N, C-alpha and C positions, 0 to 999 in steps of 0.2 A: 892181489890176484884180479880185482876189479879193473886196474889199469891195463893189465894184459888183455882181458876180455874186451874192453873198450877198443884197444888197438886192433885186435883180431876182427872185431865187428866192423870197425872203420875200413880195414883193408878188404874185407868181403863186400862191404857196400860200394867201395870204389870199383872193385872188380865187376860187380853187378852192373854198374853203370857203363863201364868199358865193354864189357861183353854184349850188353844190350846194344850199345852204339855200333859195335862191329858187326852184329848180326843185322841190324836194321839198315847199315850202309855197305859194309863189305860182303856180307853173305846174302843179302836179300834175294838176288837173282837165284843163287843155288837153293836157298830154303823155299822159295816160291815155286821153283821148277820141281823140286821133289816132294811138294806139298807138306813140308814140315816146319813152315814159319810158326805156326801156332804152337807147336811142341817146343820149338826154341824159346818162344816168348813165355811159356809156362815156366820153363826153367829159370829164366831171368827173374820172373815175378817171385818165385818162391825163394830164390837166391837172395833178392833184395829184402823180402819180408823178414828172412831169418837173420840177414846181417843187421837189420834194425832190431831184431830180437836179441841178438848179442849185445847191442848197445844198451838196450833196456836191462839186460842182466847186469852189465857193468854198473849201470846208474843205480840199480837196486841192491847192490852187494852188501851194503850195511844193514839191510832189512831182511836178507835171506840167509838161512843157514848155510854156511860155506860148502859143505859137502854136496848139498843138493845143487847149489850154484854151479859148482865145478861140473857135475854131471849134466846139468841143463846146458851148459856151454859146450861141452864135448858132444852131446847129442845133436845139438844145432849145427856144429861143424860137420859131423858125419853126415847129417841130413843134407846139407849143402853140397858136399862132395859127392854123395851117392846119388841123390835125387836129381839135382840140377846138372851135376856132371854127366850123368848117364843121359839126360835129355839132350844136352849140348852135342855129346858125341853121336848119339842116335840121329839127331836132326842133320848133322853135317855129313856123316858117313853112311847112313842107312843101315847100320848094323842093328837089326830088329831085336835080337836076342837081349840087348841092353834094356829094352822095356821091361824085361823080367826082373831086373834088379832095381829098377826105379822104385817100387814100393818099399824097399828095404830102407831107402832114404826118407820116404814118408813116415815109416815107423819111427826113424830117428826124430823127426820133427815132433811127432805126437809125444815121444818119450821126453823130449826136452821141455815141452809145455807142462806135462804132468810133473816132472821134476821141479819146475818152477813153482807150481801150485803147492807141492809137498814142502818145498823149502819155505815158501811164504807162510804155510800153516804153522810151522814150528816156532 
């Protein structure tokens, strides 16, 4: 399982770099024009932080109870997809109602870190 988490974390980190570069170079004019460059950058930051978090989970797999490890990884992936994904789409399209689901991804991030703490405690 740790190998799979490391693979997923690596892919998410690579995607964060690619999406960040695309935003900075390919979408900069659009994002600046609609005033959403900072929102896009927030999505990239949290995407990358939690991609690194997945790598951390994979590296700590032998020290964390496996059920909590699995849940921490699942919550991080959900957080990236919902939190960062909604910010990316909102930034590009201006669909403002997506801002209402962004906090659900944030709750996923919080749940992931709590699951990591509980797994480390066992």
